[in-house]
C-alpha positions as CSV (number, residue, x, y, z in Angstrom):
1,M,26.5,-9.5,-1.7
2,P,27.9,-12.5,0.2
3,K,25.4,-14.7,1.9
4,V,25.2,-14.3,5.6
5,V,25.3,-17.6,7.5
6,D,23.7,-17.5,10.9
7,F,25.2,-19.4,13.8
8,Q,23.3,-22.5,14.9
9,T,23.9,-25.0,17.6
10,K,24.1,-28.7,16.8
11,P,20.5,-29.3,18.1
12,Q,19.2,-26.4,16.0
13,I,20.9,-27.8,12.9
14,A,19.5,-31.3,13.8
15,G,16.0,-29.9,14.1
16,D,16.2,-28.3,10.6
17,L,17.6,-31.4,9.0
18,I,14.9,-33.6,10.5
19,A,12.2,-31.2,9.2
20,E,13.8,-31.1,5.7
21,A,14.1,-34.9,5.6
22,L,10.4,-35.3,6.4
23,A,9.5,-32.6,3.8
24,D,11.5,-34.6,1.2
25,G,9.5,-37.7,1.9
26,V,12.0,-39.6,4.0
27,T,10.3,-42.3,6.0
28,A,9.8,-41.3,9.6
29,A,11.8,-43.2,12.2
30,P,12.9,-42.7,15.9
31,I,15.5,-40.0,16.4
32,L,18.6,-41.2,18.2
33,G,21.4,-39.1,19.7
34,D,23.8,-38.5,22.5
35,S,23.3,-36.3,25.5
36,V,24.1,-33.1,23.5
37,Y,20.8,-33.6,21.8
38,G,19.1,-35.1,24.9
39,N,20.0,-31.9,26.8
40,A,18.2,-29.7,24.2
41,P,14.6,-29.2,25.3
42,E,13.7,-27.1,22.3
43,L,14.8,-29.9,20.0
44,R,12.8,-32.5,22.0
45,R,9.8,-30.2,21.8
46,R,10.2,-29.8,18.1
47,I,10.5,-33.5,17.5
48,R,7.3,-34.1,19.5
49,R,5.5,-31.5,17.5
50,L,6.6,-33.4,14.3
51,G,5.0,-36.5,15.7
52,L,8.3,-38.4,15.9
53,E,9.8,-40.6,18.6
54,Y,13.2,-40.1,20.2
55,L,15.7,-42.0,22.4
56,F,18.5,-39.7,23.6
57,N,21.3,-40.4,26.0
58,G,20.6,-38.6,29.3
59,E,23.0,-37.6,32.1
60,E,22.8,-38.9,35.6
61,P,22.5,-35.5,37.4
62,W,19.4,-34.4,35.5
63,L,16.4,-33.9,37.7
64,A,13.0,-35.5,37.3
65,W,9.9,-36.5,39.1
66,T,7.9,-39.7,38.9
67,R,4.7,-37.8,39.6
68,R,3.8,-34.4,38.2
69,P,4.6,-31.9,40.9
70,K,2.4,-28.9,41.7
71,L,3.4,-25.8,39.7
72,T,3.3,-22.1,40.6
73,Q,2.5,-19.4,38.0
74,G,4.7,-16.4,38.5
75,P,4.6,-13.0,36.8
76,K,6.8,-14.2,34.0
77,Y,7.0,-18.0,34.0
78,W,5.8,-21.3,35.6
79,S,7.9,-23.2,38.1
80,V,7.7,-26.1,40.5
81,S,6.0,-25.1,43.7
82,K,8.2,-24.8,46.7
83,Q,5.8,-27.1,48.6
84,A,6.3,-29.9,46.0
85,P,8.5,-32.9,46.7
86,K,12.1,-32.5,45.6
87,G,13.1,-34.0,42.3
88,Q,15.5,-36.9,42.0
89,T,18.4,-37.3,39.7
90,L,18.3,-39.9,36.9
91,R,20.9,-41.8,38.8
92,Q,18.8,-41.9,41.9
93,L,15.8,-43.1,39.9
94,A,17.9,-45.8,38.3
95,E,19.0,-47.0,41.7
96,G,15.4,-47.1,42.8
97,F,14.2,-49.8,40.4
98,K,13.2,-53.0,42.3
99,P,14.8,-56.3,41.3
100,N,11.6,-57.5,39.6
101,Q,11.5,-54.4,37.4
102,W,14.8,-55.3,35.6
103,Q,14.5,-57.3,32.4
104,A,17.4,-59.4,31.3
105,A,18.3,-59.0,27.6
106,A,20.9,-60.8,25.5
107,W,22.2,-60.5,21.9
108,R,25.0,-61.7,19.7
109,A,27.4,-59.0,18.8
110,A,29.1,-58.5,15.5
111,D,32.2,-60.4,16.7
112,G,30.0,-63.5,17.4
113,E,30.2,-63.1,21.2
114,K,27.0,-63.3,23.2
115,R,26.4,-60.1,25.3
116,A,24.0,-59.6,28.2
117,T,22.5,-56.7,30.0
118,R,19.5,-55.5,32.0
119,L,16.8,-52.9,31.1
120,A,14.2,-51.1,33.1
121,W,12.0,-48.1,32.5
122,R,9.4,-45.8,34.0
123,Q,7.6,-42.6,33.2
124,I,9.0,-39.4,34.5
125,Y,8.6,-35.7,34.3
126,L,12.0,-34.4,33.2
127,N,12.8,-31.0,34.7
128,S,13.8,-29.4,31.4
129,D,10.6,-30.6,29.7
130,L,8.6,-28.0,31.7
131,D,7.5,-25.2,29.4
132,E,8.0,-22.2,31.6
133,Q,5.9,-20.0,29.3
134,N,2.7,-21.9,29.5
135,G,3.1,-24.6,32.2
136,Q,2.7,-27.5,29.8
137,W,4.8,-30.5,31.0
138,P,4.6,-33.7,29.1
139,N,6.0,-36.8,30.7
140,C,8.5,-39.1,29.0
141,W,10.3,-42.4,29.7
142,L,13.4,-43.0,31.6
143,V,15.1,-46.1,30.1
144,V,18.1,-47.5,32.0
145,E,20.6,-50.1,30.9
146,W,22.5,-51.5,33.8
147,P,24.3,-54.8,33.4
148,A,24.1,-57.0,36.4
149,G,27.2,-56.8,38.7
150,Q,28.3,-53.4,37.3
151,A,28.9,-50.5,39.7
152,D,27.3,-47.9,37.4
153,P,24.6,-47.9,34.7
154,Y,25.9,-48.4,31.2
155,H,23.5,-45.7,29.9
156,V,20.5,-43.8,31.0
157,Y,18.1,-42.6,28.2
158,I,15.2,-40.3,27.9
159,A,12.6,-41.4,25.4
160,W,9.4,-40.1,23.8
161,L,7.5,-43.1,22.4
162,K,4.1,-43.8,20.9
163,Q,3.9,-47.1,22.6
164,P,5.2,-48.2,26.0
165,P,8.8,-49.5,25.9
166,A,9.4,-53.1,25.0
167,K,12.7,-54.9,25.8
168,G,13.6,-55.9,22.3
169,R,12.9,-52.5,20.8
170,M,14.7,-50.6,23.5
171,L,17.8,-52.8,23.0
172,R,17.7,-52.2,19.3
173,L,17.2,-48.4,19.6
174,S,19.9,-48.1,22.3
175,R,22.4,-49.5,19.8
176,G,20.9,-48.0,16.6
177,R,23.3,-45.0,16.4
178,W,26.5,-46.9,16.8
179,P,26.8,-47.8,13.1
180,I,26.6,-44.0,12.4
181,E,29.2,-43.3,15.0
182,Q,31.5,-45.9,13.4
183,Y,30.8,-44.3,10.0
184,F,32.0,-41.0,11.3
185,Q,35.0,-42.5,13.1
186,R,36.1,-44.3,9.9
187,G,35.7,-41.1,8.0
188,K,38.0,-39.3,10.4
189,D,40.6,-42.0,10.7
190,D,40.6,-43.4,7.1
191,L,39.7,-40.3,5.1
192,G,41.2,-37.6,7.3
193,L,37.9,-35.8,7.7
194,D,39.0,-34.7,11.2
195,H,41.4,-32.3,9.4
196,Y,38.8,-31.1,6.8
197,E,38.0,-27.4,7.1
198,G,36.2,-26.7,3.9
199,R,32.5,-26.3,3.5
200,G,31.8,-26.5,-0.3
201,W,31.5,-29.5,-2.6
202,R,34.7,-28.7,-4.5
203,G,36.7,-28.5,-1.3
204,F,35.1,-31.7,0.0
205,H,35.7,-33.6,-3.2
206,H,39.4,-32.4,-3.4
207,H,39.9,-33.4,0.2
208,L,38.6,-36.9,-0.4
209,T,40.7,-37.4,-3.5
210,T,43.9,-36.0,-2.1
211,S,43.7,-36.9,1.6
212,R,46.9,-38.4,3.0
213,P,45.2,-41.5,4.7
214,W,44.2,-42.8,1.2
215,R,47.9,-43.6,0.6
216,S,47.9,-45.8,3.7
217,W,45.3,-48.1,2.3
218,P,46.5,-51.5,1.0
219,A,47.3,-51.5,-2.7
220,P,44.9,-53.6,-4.8
221,S,46.2,-57.1,-5.6
C-alpha cells in the first residue's frame, strides 16, 4: 500500500528535523529563523525542552509584558487577569528603551564596508508563551536592532538564551542565518529550484543535471 504522508507545517517539520539532528549527534547550536518560526509557540516550547537556545525574528504587533501579570484560571484554560496591566507591543517596548540602554555595534561586511547599528534587550513575557493548559509562562528576551537615525527598527527578535545577551553574540546570531538564506536564493536562481516539484532523490538529481539555469553559467576556460 502507498505510504500516507501527513501534512505538517513548516514549524512542525523544523521541530522534527532538530530532534533528528540531535539524535544523530549533530553538535547543538542556537536555532535561528524568521518570524514564521518565531510565531510558533509549540516549536519554541519544544526547543526549550530540548535544552537549546533560539533567536527568532519577531513582529512588532506581538504583545508582551515586562513583568509577569496576574493570571486567572478558568474552567478550561489560564488567561491574563482582567485586572492586570495591558500588554505592550514589541514596537512599543522597543521605543521604550532609554538612550543609555542602547549599545553601539560595528562590523565589517563582506564587501569590506564598515557597518554600524545599535542593540538593546530586556526580559519579557511574550503573550504566546503562556501555556493556557497549565499556566506556565517562561520569560524570554526581546532583542532589538535599531540603527541610529532610522525611523523604524531594523529587526526585533525574541530569544531564549542560557546566558544574558551580549552585544557581540547578538550581532553574530542576528546575521547567522543570512548565509543560509543566500544558499537557498542561489539554489533558486542558479539551479532553478524554485521550479522543482519533485520529492524523490531521482527527480532531484535529474532536475539538478538538466536544469535550464546550468546552461547560463560561463563555460570553463
